[in-house]
N, C-alpha and C positions, 0 to 999 in steps of 0.2 A: 568272387575273386577280389582281392584287395588291391589298393593302389600299388603296394609293394610288389605284388605278383605281376601286375601289368608291366611295371618298370623292369622286373627281372626278365620277362619275356622279350621286351624290346632290346635289352642288353645282350641276350643270349647269342644272336648271330655273330656279334663282334667278338664275344669271348671265345666262341668256337673257332673263329678264324685266327684269333691270336695264338691259339695252341697248335697251329699247323707246323711250327718249327720248334726244335728242342731247346731246353735250357743249356747254356754253355758251361760244361764241366770238363774235368780232366778226361772223363770217359768219352766225351764228344771228340776231343782232339786225338785220342788213341784211335777211335773208329775212323776219323777223317783221314789221318795219315795212312793208316793201313788200307783203307778203301781206295785211296789214290794210287798206291803202289799195286794193289791187286788189279785194279782196272787197267793200268798200264801193261802189266804182265799178261793179263788175259787177252787184251786186244792184240798185242804183239804175237802171242802164241797162236791165236786163231788166224791172223794174217799169214804167218809163215806156214801154217798147216793146211789152210783151206783157201787162201787167196782173198782178193779184194771183195768180190761180189758177195760170197757167203758171209764174210765178216761184216760187211756193211749192212747186209740184211738182218743179221743177228743183232747188231748194235741198234739199228733203227727200231726193230720189234721190241727189244728189251726196254728202250727208252720210252716208246709210246705206251707200253703196258704199265711201266712203273709210274710215269707221270699221270696216266689216266687214273691209277689207283690213288696217287697222292692228291690230285685235284678233286677226285670224287669223294674222298674221305671228309667227313664233317669236322673232324678234329685231328689233332696230331696223333699219329700212330707210329710207334718206334720202328717196327719192322718195315712198314710201308715207306717211311721217310728214308731209311738207310738203303732200301732197295733202289729208291730213286737216285740216291747219291752214287751208289755203285754203277747204275745205268749211265748216269752222266759221266762218271769216271771213264767207263769204257768208250763211250761215244766221243768224249772230249779228246781222248788219245787218238781216235780215228780222225777227228777233225784236224788236229794239229799235224799228225803224220801224213794225212792225205794230201795236204798242200805241199808237203816236202817231197813225198814219194811219187805222187801222181802228177802234180802240177810243177814239181821241181823248183819250188821256191826255197831259197836258203833259209836256215834257221833264224838268221838276223831279221829277215823280212816277215817270217811267220810270227816271230815274237812281237815285232813292232805292230803287225796287223791286229793280232788279238789284244794287245794292250790298248790300241785305239778303239776296238770294238767294246772292250770292257769299260773304258772311260765313257764312251757314248751311251752305254746302258746305264751307268751310274748317273750320268748327266740327265738323261731322259727320265729316269726314276725320280731323281731329286726334284727336277722341275715340275713333274706331274704330281708327286706326293709330298714334297717338302721334307722328306726324311729318307735315310737309307738304313734305318734301324731294323733289325730282324724281329724285334719285339713289337713293331708297328704293322706287321702284316695282318691286316684285318679285312682284306678284300681279295677277290680273285685277281684283280689287276696287280695288286702289290705282290701277290704270290707269283704271278707270271714274271714280274720284274726280278724277283728273288731268284727264280730258277734260271732265268736268262743270264743273270750275273754269275750264278754258280757254274753254268756251262762255260761261260767265257773265262772264268778263273781256271777251270780245268784245262781248257785248250791253251791258254797263255802259259800255265805252269808246265805243261808238257813240252811246248816249244822252248821255253826258257831252260828247262833241264837239259834238253838235247843241245841247246846252244852252248851251255857251259861245258858239257861232257865232250861233244864232238867238235864244234867249231872252235871253241877256245882251248880245246885239248886239256881240260882240267881233269877229266876222268869222272867216273860215276861215284866212286867212294869219296873223293875229294869234293865233288859237287854236293853230295849229301851232307858233308860236314859244313860246307859253306852255308847251305840253306838251313841247317840246324842252328847255326849262329844267327842267321837273319831272322828266323822265326822267334828268337828270344828277344829281339829288339822291341817289337810292339808290346810284348808282355812287360818288359822292364820299364819301357817308357810310360805305359799306362799306370803301372803300380807306383813308380817313384817320381815321374816327371809330369804327370797330369795329361798325358796324351788322350785326345778324344776317344771315347770307348768305341764308337762306330768305326772310326779310322783304324784303331788298333785291331778290331775284329777282322775287317776285310783285308788288312795287311797280312795278318797271320793266316787267314783262310786261303789267300792266294799262294802264299809260300808253302803251304802244306802239300800242294800239288807237285812242284819240282822236287821237294824233299822225298815224298813217297815214291815218285817215279824214279828218282836216282837210286834209291835203295832197291827197288824192284829190278832195275836194269843191272845194278851191280851184282845182285844175286843170280840173275838169269843169263846174261850175255856171255859169250865165249871169253876165255882168258886172253885171247889174242887182242881183244878190244878193252881189256881191263876189268872183266867180270869174274865171278867165281865159277861160271859155267855149270850152274845147277840146272839150267833150263828154264825157259819162261813159264812153262806149265807148272813146274815144281814151285817156282817163285810165287805164282798165283795161288797155289794151294797153301803154301806157308803163310802168306799174308791174309788168307781167308780166316785163319785161326784167331788172330787178335780181333778181327771184325766181329766174329761170332761171339767171342767172349765179352767184348765191350758192349755190343748191341744187346746180347742176351742179358747182361747185368742190368743195363738200363731198362729193358723191358720188364724185368722182374721187380726191380727196386723202385722204378719210376722216378729216379733222380733227374731224368731228362724232362720231366713234366713240371710246369710251373706249379708251385705249391698252392698258390692262390690266384687263379686267373683273374678273379674280380679285382685284386689289387693292381695287376698289370693294366687292366682295362680302365680303372678309375684313377690312374695317375694323371696329374695335369699333363696336357698335351706336350708342353715344351719338355718336361722331364722325361716323358715316355719316348719322345723322339731322340733324346740323347742316349737312352739306354741301348746297350747292345742286345 
Protein backbone atom coordinates (compact mmCIF):
# COMPACT_ATOMS: atom_id res chain seq x y z
CA UNK A 1 0.00 0.00 0.00
CA UNK A 2 1.43 3.36 -1.02
CA UNK A 3 1.38 6.64 0.87
CA UNK A 4 -1.28 7.84 -1.58
CA UNK A 5 -3.46 4.84 -0.76
CA UNK A 6 -3.20 5.55 2.95
CA UNK A 7 -4.07 9.20 2.39
CA UNK A 8 -7.06 8.17 0.30
CA UNK A 9 -8.32 5.88 3.07
CA UNK A 10 -7.98 8.64 5.64
CA UNK A 11 -9.96 11.03 3.45
CA UNK A 12 -12.71 8.54 2.58
CA UNK A 13 -14.99 9.03 5.64
CA UNK A 14 -15.09 12.80 5.08
CA UNK A 15 -15.85 12.38 1.37
CA UNK A 16 -18.66 9.94 2.10
CA UNK A 17 -20.21 12.30 4.64
CA UNK A 18 -19.91 15.24 2.25
CA UNK A 19 -22.11 13.43 -0.27
CA UNK A 20 -25.05 13.02 2.13
CA UNK A 21 -26.83 16.05 0.64
CA UNK A 22 -27.55 16.78 -3.04
CA UNK A 23 -26.08 19.28 -5.42
CA UNK A 24 -28.40 22.27 -5.78
CA UNK A 25 -29.92 22.28 -9.27
CA UNK A 26 -33.25 23.31 -10.80
CA UNK A 27 -34.44 19.73 -10.25
CA UNK A 28 -33.71 20.12 -6.54
CA UNK A 29 -36.04 23.12 -6.30
CA UNK A 30 -38.80 21.41 -8.30
CA UNK A 31 -38.71 18.41 -5.97
CA UNK A 32 -38.49 20.65 -2.90
CA UNK A 33 -41.51 22.82 -3.72
CA UNK A 34 -43.60 19.81 -4.79
CA UNK A 35 -42.65 17.83 -1.67
CA UNK A 36 -43.63 20.71 0.60
CA UNK A 37 -47.05 20.89 -1.01
CA UNK A 38 -47.53 17.13 -1.06
CA UNK A 39 -46.62 16.85 2.62
CA UNK A 40 -49.06 19.61 3.51
CA UNK A 41 -51.90 18.02 1.55
CA UNK A 42 -51.19 14.48 2.81
CA UNK A 43 -51.00 15.53 6.46
CA UNK A 44 -54.27 17.48 6.19
CA UNK A 45 -56.02 14.66 4.34
CA UNK A 46 -55.01 12.11 6.98
CA UNK A 47 -56.05 14.41 9.83
CA UNK A 48 -59.56 14.99 8.49
CA UNK A 49 -60.01 11.33 7.52
CA UNK A 50 -58.44 9.50 10.48
CA UNK A 51 -58.05 12.05 13.28
CA UNK A 52 -55.14 13.25 15.41
CA UNK A 53 -53.73 10.05 16.92
CA UNK A 54 -53.46 7.87 13.77
CA UNK A 55 -52.11 10.83 11.80
CA UNK A 56 -49.49 11.60 14.45
CA UNK A 57 -48.51 7.92 14.65
CA UNK A 58 -48.13 7.72 10.88
CA UNK A 59 -46.06 10.90 10.75
CA UNK A 60 -43.78 9.82 13.59
CA UNK A 61 -43.23 6.36 12.08
CA UNK A 62 -42.53 7.76 8.63
CA UNK A 63 -40.07 10.29 10.04
CA UNK A 64 -38.20 7.75 12.19
CA UNK A 65 -37.87 5.25 9.34
CA UNK A 66 -36.81 7.88 6.79
CA UNK A 67 -34.21 9.49 9.03
CA UNK A 68 -32.91 6.10 10.14
CA UNK A 69 -32.32 5.24 6.48
CA UNK A 70 -30.76 8.65 5.81
CA UNK A 71 -28.38 8.58 8.77
CA UNK A 72 -27.64 4.90 8.22
CA UNK A 73 -26.60 5.43 4.61
CA UNK A 74 -22.84 5.87 4.12
CA UNK A 75 -23.27 8.30 1.27
CA UNK A 76 -25.92 10.38 -0.46
CA UNK A 77 -28.74 8.34 -1.95
CA UNK A 78 -31.31 10.23 -4.03
CA UNK A 79 -34.40 8.22 -3.08
CA UNK A 80 -33.52 7.97 0.61
CA UNK A 81 -32.77 11.69 0.87
CA UNK A 82 -36.07 12.73 -0.73
CA UNK A 83 -38.02 10.21 1.34
CA UNK A 84 -36.60 12.00 4.38
CA UNK A 85 -37.63 15.38 2.92
CA UNK A 86 -41.19 14.15 2.34
CA UNK A 87 -41.31 12.70 5.87
CA UNK A 88 -40.16 16.01 7.33
CA UNK A 89 -42.72 17.79 5.18
CA UNK A 90 -45.56 15.69 6.59
CA UNK A 91 -44.43 15.99 10.22
CA UNK A 92 -43.58 19.67 9.82
CA UNK A 93 -47.19 20.29 8.84
CA UNK A 94 -48.36 18.33 11.88
CA UNK A 95 -46.03 20.27 14.19
CA UNK A 96 -47.25 23.65 12.97
CA UNK A 97 -50.94 22.73 12.75
CA UNK A 98 -50.81 20.89 16.07
CA UNK A 99 -49.93 24.03 17.99
CA UNK A 100 -52.81 25.86 16.32
CA UNK A 101 -55.49 23.14 16.33
CA UNK A 102 -54.65 21.36 19.60
CA UNK A 103 -52.97 24.05 21.70
CA UNK A 104 -55.01 26.86 20.07
CA UNK A 105 -52.08 29.19 19.50
CA UNK A 106 -52.79 31.81 16.81
CA UNK A 107 -50.75 31.68 13.63
CA UNK A 108 -48.88 34.83 14.60
CA UNK A 109 -47.53 33.05 17.67
CA UNK A 110 -46.74 29.75 15.95
CA UNK A 111 -44.92 31.61 13.18
CA UNK A 112 -42.91 33.61 15.71
CA UNK A 113 -42.16 30.51 17.79
CA UNK A 114 -40.81 28.48 14.88
CA UNK A 115 -38.82 31.47 13.62
CA UNK A 116 -37.15 31.65 17.04
CA UNK A 117 -36.52 27.88 17.02
CA UNK A 118 -34.97 28.05 13.54
CA UNK A 119 -32.77 30.99 14.57
CA UNK A 120 -31.65 29.06 17.68
CA UNK A 121 -30.76 26.00 15.57
CA UNK A 122 -28.76 28.12 13.13
CA UNK A 123 -26.99 29.86 16.01
CA UNK A 124 -26.11 26.58 17.75
CA UNK A 125 -25.00 25.08 14.44
CA UNK A 126 -22.75 28.02 13.59
CA UNK A 127 -21.27 28.36 17.08
CA UNK A 128 -20.50 24.65 17.14
CA UNK A 129 -19.32 24.13 13.56
CA UNK A 130 -18.46 27.65 12.34
CA UNK A 131 -20.46 27.12 9.15
CA UNK A 132 -24.03 26.68 7.92
CA UNK A 133 -23.03 25.44 4.48
CA UNK A 134 -24.70 22.24 3.31
CA UNK A 135 -21.48 21.34 1.49
CA UNK A 136 -19.68 21.16 4.84
CA UNK A 137 -21.79 18.33 6.28
CA UNK A 138 -18.94 15.94 7.01
CA UNK A 139 -20.06 14.44 10.33
CA UNK A 140 -23.13 12.99 12.01
CA UNK A 141 -23.40 16.08 14.20
CA UNK A 142 -23.49 18.41 11.22
CA UNK A 143 -26.06 16.21 9.53
CA UNK A 144 -28.18 16.32 12.70
CA UNK A 145 -28.01 20.13 12.67
CA UNK A 146 -28.97 20.09 8.99
CA UNK A 147 -32.11 17.99 9.49
CA UNK A 148 -33.11 19.94 12.59
CA UNK A 149 -32.93 23.12 10.51
CA UNK A 150 -34.90 21.48 7.70
CA UNK A 151 -37.63 20.44 10.15
CA UNK A 152 -37.79 23.96 11.58
CA UNK A 153 -38.06 25.54 8.11
CA UNK A 154 -40.96 23.24 7.27
CA UNK A 155 -42.83 24.05 10.48
CA UNK A 156 -42.12 27.77 10.11
CA UNK A 157 -43.21 27.76 6.48
CA UNK A 158 -46.46 25.98 7.26
CA UNK A 159 -47.32 28.48 9.99
CA UNK A 160 -46.33 31.42 7.78
CA UNK A 161 -48.47 30.21 4.88
CA UNK A 162 -51.49 29.82 7.16
CA UNK A 163 -50.77 33.25 8.65
CA UNK A 164 -50.98 34.99 5.28
CA UNK A 165 -53.91 32.93 4.01
CA UNK A 166 -56.11 32.88 7.11
CA UNK A 167 -55.06 35.55 9.61
CA UNK A 168 -54.10 38.20 7.05
CA UNK A 169 -56.95 37.03 4.76
CA UNK A 170 -54.78 37.18 1.66
CA UNK A 171 -55.99 33.81 0.43
CA UNK A 172 -54.10 30.77 -0.79
CA UNK A 173 -53.59 31.71 -4.43
CA UNK A 174 -52.49 35.25 -3.60
CA UNK A 175 -50.19 33.89 -0.88
CA UNK A 176 -48.60 31.55 -3.41
CA UNK A 177 -47.93 34.48 -5.73
CA UNK A 178 -46.37 36.47 -2.88
CA UNK A 179 -44.06 33.62 -1.91
CA UNK A 180 -43.19 33.05 -5.57
CA UNK A 181 -41.94 36.64 -5.70
CA UNK A 182 -40.12 36.26 -2.37
CA UNK A 183 -38.29 33.14 -3.48
CA UNK A 184 -36.91 35.05 -6.48
CA UNK A 185 -35.28 37.64 -4.19
CA UNK A 186 -32.37 35.49 -2.93
CA UNK A 187 -31.76 34.11 -6.42
CA UNK A 188 -31.56 37.59 -7.93
CA UNK A 189 -29.60 38.96 -4.99
CA UNK A 190 -27.05 36.16 -5.20
CA UNK A 191 -26.66 36.40 -8.97
CA UNK A 192 -26.46 40.16 -9.38
CA UNK A 193 -25.77 41.73 -5.98
CA UNK A 194 -23.36 39.31 -4.35
CA UNK A 195 -25.60 37.98 -1.58
CA UNK A 196 -23.82 35.36 0.53
CA UNK A 197 -24.55 31.95 -0.99
CA UNK A 198 -25.35 30.26 2.32
CA UNK A 199 -27.82 33.00 3.27
CA UNK A 200 -29.38 32.89 -0.20
CA UNK A 201 -29.83 29.12 0.01
CA UNK A 202 -31.51 29.07 3.42
CA UNK A 203 -33.69 32.07 2.54
CA UNK A 204 -34.97 30.30 -0.57
CA UNK A 205 -35.21 26.94 1.18
CA UNK A 206 -37.43 28.38 3.91
CA UNK A 207 -39.73 30.14 1.45
CA UNK A 208 -40.31 26.96 -0.56
CA UNK A 209 -42.43 25.65 2.29
CA UNK A 210 -45.15 28.35 2.38
CA UNK A 211 -45.03 28.45 -1.42
CA UNK A 212 -45.70 24.73 -1.81
CA UNK A 213 -48.19 24.63 1.06
CA UNK A 214 -50.17 27.56 -0.35
CA UNK A 215 -50.38 25.83 -3.73
CA UNK A 216 -51.50 22.57 -2.09
CA UNK A 217 -54.15 24.31 0.01
CA UNK A 218 -55.40 26.28 -2.99
CA UNK A 219 -55.85 23.05 -4.93
CA UNK A 220 -57.46 21.10 -2.11
CA UNK A 221 -59.53 23.28 0.21
CA UNK A 222 -63.23 24.06 -0.40
CA UNK A 223 -64.22 26.98 -2.61
CA UNK A 224 -65.83 28.62 0.42
CA UNK A 225 -62.36 29.37 1.79
CA UNK A 226 -60.78 30.27 -1.53
CA UNK A 227 -59.67 26.90 -2.91
CA UNK A 228 -60.41 24.90 -6.05
CA UNK A 229 -62.08 22.16 -3.96
CA UNK A 230 -60.26 19.29 -5.64
CA UNK A 231 -59.78 17.65 -2.25
CA UNK A 232 -56.64 17.30 -0.18
CA UNK A 233 -56.10 13.69 -1.20
CA UNK A 234 -56.26 14.60 -4.89
CA UNK A 235 -53.89 17.52 -4.29
CA UNK A 236 -51.42 15.16 -2.61
CA UNK A 237 -51.57 12.77 -5.59
CA UNK A 238 -51.16 15.59 -8.11
CA UNK A 239 -48.11 16.97 -6.32
CA UNK A 240 -46.57 13.51 -6.06
CA UNK A 241 -46.16 13.43 -9.85
CA UNK A 242 -43.54 16.23 -10.12
CA UNK A 243 -41.72 14.73 -7.13
CA UNK A 244 -41.41 11.35 -8.84
CA UNK A 245 -40.38 12.97 -12.12
CA UNK A 246 -37.73 15.22 -10.55
CA UNK A 247 -36.35 12.63 -8.14
CA UNK A 248 -36.43 9.91 -10.78
CA UNK A 249 -34.53 12.13 -13.20
CA UNK A 250 -31.91 12.94 -10.56
CA UNK A 251 -31.56 9.28 -9.62
CA UNK A 252 -30.99 8.24 -13.23
CA UNK A 253 -28.77 11.10 -14.39
CA UNK A 254 -26.96 11.71 -11.08
CA UNK A 255 -27.08 15.47 -11.63
CA UNK A 256 -27.66 15.78 -7.89
CA UNK A 257 -24.37 14.05 -7.03
CA UNK A 258 -21.16 16.05 -6.74
CA UNK A 259 -19.12 15.36 -9.87
CA UNK A 260 -15.87 15.31 -7.95
CA UNK A 261 -16.32 14.79 -4.21
CA UNK A 262 -12.54 15.03 -3.85
CA UNK A 263 -12.69 18.59 -5.15
CA UNK A 264 -15.29 19.54 -2.55
CA UNK A 265 -13.29 17.88 0.23
CA UNK A 266 -9.97 19.44 -0.81
CA UNK A 267 -11.21 23.02 -1.09
CA UNK A 268 -9.62 25.41 1.39
CA UNK A 269 -11.73 25.46 4.54
CA UNK A 270 -12.76 29.09 4.18
CA UNK A 271 -13.92 28.65 0.58
CA UNK A 272 -15.73 25.40 1.43
CA UNK A 273 -17.62 27.09 4.26
CA UNK A 274 -18.78 29.83 1.94
CA UNK A 275 -20.15 27.39 -0.62
CA UNK A 276 -23.83 26.49 -0.53
